[in-house]
C-alpha positions in Angstrom: 18.0 -0.6 2.1 15.1 -2.9 2.9 14.8 -4.1 -0.7 18.6 -4.8 -0.8 18.4 -7.0 2.3 15.4 -8.9 0.9 17.1 -9.5 -2.4 20.3 -10.7 -0.6 18.2 -13.1 1.4 16.3 -14.3 -1.8 13.0 -13.1 -0.2 10.2 -12.2 -2.5 8.9 -8.7 -2.5 6.6 -6.5 -4.6 6.7 -2.7 -5.2 3.7 -0.5 -5.9 3.6 3.1 -7.2 1.7 5.6 -5.0 -1.1 5.6 -7.6 -1.4 1.8 -7.4 -1.6 1.9 -3.6 -4.3 4.5 -3.7 -6.3 2.6 -6.3 -6.0 -0.6 -4.2 -7.4 1.3 -1.1 -10.3 2.6 -3.1 -11.1 -0.9 -4.5 -10.7 -2.6 -1.1 -13.1 -0.1 0.6 -15.5 -0.2 -2.3 -15.0 3.5 -3.1 -15.8 5.0 -6.5 -12.9 7.4 -6.3 -9.5 7.6 -4.7 -9.8 9.5 -1.4 -8.6 13.1 -1.5 -6.4 14.7 -0.3 -3.5 12.3 -1.1 -2.6 12.2 2.6 -6.1 10.7 3.4 -5.5 7.9 0.9 -2.0 7.3 2.3 -3.4 7.1 5.8 -6.1 4.6 4.8 -3.5 2.5 3.0 -1.3 2.3 6.2 -4.4 1.5 8.3 -5.3 -1.3 6.0 -1.8 -2.7 6.0 -1.7 -2.6 9.8 -5.1 -4.3 9.9 -4.0 -7.1 7.7 -0.8 -7.6 9.7 -2.8 -8.5 12.8 
């Protein structure tokens, strides 16, 4: 629904696969590997997103 609204308003957006998001977290934090379990990587991704929204 959110993507539909953005498209209707001609707002730009990007989509990432779960793997791309996890790889970005690892790069951003300077980690050699993607954090495991997947929930840990997802939690870090959300924390980083919240941090950058401040």
